[in-house]
Residue frames relative to the residue before (quaternion, step in Angstrom):
aa qw qx qy qz dx dy dz
M 1.0000 0.0000 0.0000 0.0000 0.00 0.00 0.00
D 0.4604 -0.6393 0.5312 0.3116 3.54 -1.26 0.38
V 0.0988 -0.7643 0.6346 0.0573 3.55 -1.00 0.87
L 0.1322 -0.8028 0.5810 0.0236 3.55 -0.73 1.14
Y 0.1505 -0.7756 0.6101 0.0601 3.54 -1.11 0.81
F 0.1047 -0.8117 0.5740 0.0258 3.57 -0.91 0.93
A 0.8432 0.1903 -0.1584 0.4771 3.53 -1.36 0.53
W 0.8423 -0.1403 0.0867 0.5131 3.60 -0.94 -0.83
V 0.5369 0.5912 -0.4214 0.4297 3.63 1.16 -0.34
R 0.6565 0.5013 -0.2901 0.4832 3.57 0.95 -0.93
E 0.6510 0.5250 -0.3196 0.4454 3.58 0.95 -0.85
R 0.6845 0.4823 -0.2882 0.4646 3.60 0.93 -0.83
I 0.7143 0.4341 -0.2594 0.4837 3.58 0.96 -0.83
G 0.4153 -0.7570 0.4218 0.2766 3.57 1.11 -0.64
V 0.7409 0.2627 -0.2108 0.5811 3.59 1.26 0.10
P 0.4595 -0.6955 0.4727 0.2857 3.60 -1.07 0.63
K 0.8048 0.0356 0.0537 0.5900 3.59 1.14 -0.67
E 0.0891 0.7827 -0.6153 0.0284 3.54 -1.17 0.57
K 0.4390 -0.6349 0.5602 0.3006 3.53 -1.30 0.42
V 0.0694 -0.8054 0.5887 -0.0030 3.55 -0.85 1.01
E 0.2224 -0.7117 0.6520 0.1373 3.53 -1.01 0.94
T 0.0813 0.8245 -0.5494 0.1083 3.58 -0.63 1.08
T 0.2941 -0.7090 0.6081 0.2026 3.50 -1.32 0.44
A 0.3545 0.7669 -0.4689 0.2576 3.58 1.31 0.14
A 0.3492 -0.7436 0.5376 0.1901 3.54 -1.00 0.88
T 0.7913 0.1637 -0.0695 0.5850 3.58 1.14 -0.68
V 0.6740 -0.4546 0.3732 0.4470 3.56 -1.30 0.14
S 0.6344 0.5345 -0.3341 0.4475 3.61 0.93 -0.82
D 0.6367 0.5148 -0.3253 0.4731 3.58 1.02 -0.77
L 0.6337 0.5220 -0.3226 0.4710 3.58 1.02 -0.79
V 0.6347 0.5223 -0.3259 0.4671 3.58 0.94 -0.86
A 0.6480 0.5143 -0.3174 0.4635 3.59 0.96 -0.83
E 0.6443 0.5138 -0.3141 0.4714 3.60 0.98 -0.85
L 0.6827 0.4826 -0.2902 0.4656 3.57 0.85 -0.96
S 0.6519 0.5349 -0.3135 0.4366 3.59 0.93 -0.90
A 0.6655 0.5113 -0.2940 0.4575 3.57 1.11 -0.69
R 0.5114 0.6764 -0.4035 0.3436 3.61 1.22 -0.32
E 0.7759 -0.1703 0.2196 0.5664 3.54 0.61 -1.25
G 0.6913 -0.4996 0.3478 0.3894 3.52 -1.30 0.33
R 0.6322 0.5472 -0.3491 0.4233 3.59 1.01 -0.72
Y 0.6405 0.4908 -0.3213 0.4957 3.60 1.09 -0.66
A 0.6302 0.5342 -0.3272 0.4586 3.57 0.97 -0.87
A 0.6522 0.5091 -0.3116 0.4673 3.59 1.00 -0.81
A 0.6719 0.5070 -0.3009 0.4484 3.58 0.93 -0.87
F 0.7781 0.3250 -0.1613 0.5128 3.58 1.04 -0.78
A 0.2985 0.7948 -0.4869 0.2051 3.60 1.23 0.32
D 0.7938 0.1173 -0.0497 0.5947 3.59 1.04 -0.74
I 0.1467 -0.8378 0.5188 0.0859 3.58 0.12 1.24
S 0.5194 0.6141 -0.4370 0.4026 3.60 1.21 -0.13
A 0.6576 0.4799 -0.2999 0.4973 3.58 1.29 -0.31
L 0.6712 0.4775 -0.2868 0.4891 3.59 1.27 0.18
R 0.2098 -0.7053 0.6570 0.1639 3.48 -1.40 0.36
V 0.1776 -0.7754 0.5977 0.1000 3.54 -1.24 0.45
A 0.1077 -0.7568 0.6410 0.0692 3.53 -1.18 0.69
L 0.1818 -0.7568 0.6212 0.0919 3.54 -1.04 0.88
D 0.8217 -0.0926 -0.0024 0.5624 3.55 -0.61 1.19
Q 0.6958 -0.5286 0.2304 0.4282 3.54 0.96 1.10
E 0.5941 0.4999 -0.3893 0.4955 3.59 1.17 0.62
L 0.4968 -0.6514 0.4768 0.3186 3.59 -0.80 0.96
S 0.0003 0.8108 -0.5826 0.0571 3.52 -0.96 0.90
D 0.4971 -0.6238 0.5126 0.3178 3.54 -1.38 -0.17
F 0.6111 -0.5789 0.4023 0.3599 3.54 -1.26 0.42
D 0.6652 0.4682 -0.3208 0.4851 3.61 1.19 -0.24
A 0.4210 0.7182 -0.4554 0.3155 3.61 1.29 0.13
P 0.4874 -0.6628 0.4816 0.3019 3.59 -1.06 0.73
L 0.3808 -0.7384 0.5188 0.2015 3.54 -1.19 0.65
A 0.3636 0.7432 -0.4948 0.2656 3.61 1.22 0.05
D 0.8595 0.0712 -0.1083 0.4944 3.56 -0.91 1.07
V 0.4586 0.6580 -0.4707 0.3676 3.64 1.19 0.27
R 0.2514 -0.7867 0.5507 0.1208 3.57 -0.90 0.94
E 0.8083 0.1279 -0.0366 0.5736 3.59 1.13 -0.63
V 0.0716 -0.7587 0.6471 0.0197 3.53 -1.01 0.97
A 0.0682 -0.7957 0.6017 0.0134 3.58 -0.85 0.98
F 0.1474 -0.7709 0.6164 0.0635 3.54 -0.99 0.96
F 0.1387 0.7895 -0.5814 0.1396 3.57 -0.89 0.95
P 0.5208 -0.6077 0.4781 0.3616 3.59 -1.18 0.41
P 0.6352 -0.5039 0.3930 0.4337 3.60 -1.20 0.34
M 0.2950 -0.7507 0.5687 0.1611 3.54 -1.07 0.78
T 0.1762 -0.7480 0.6246 0.1390 3.53 -1.20 0.54
G 0.3756 -0.7291 0.5288 0.2186 3.53 -1.07 0.72
G 0.0104 -0.8181 0.5749 0.0078 3.52 -1.21 0.23
């Protein structure tokens, strides 16, 4: 699946997008897998309450299943103005 990172998440991880092979069943499982990779991922996902996630461009929750998902995007909450 494609995993996209935006704003400070991208800055901490160092890439805007990557292809990830995963056995994760949920978004939380994916976060755990990514966090275990390297310190930069652990730093980006240290406080998931400060993050939002979208699955195939639809806002979702961290307990959402990843079955048949093609794209996961992580980003901080946005404010309008």
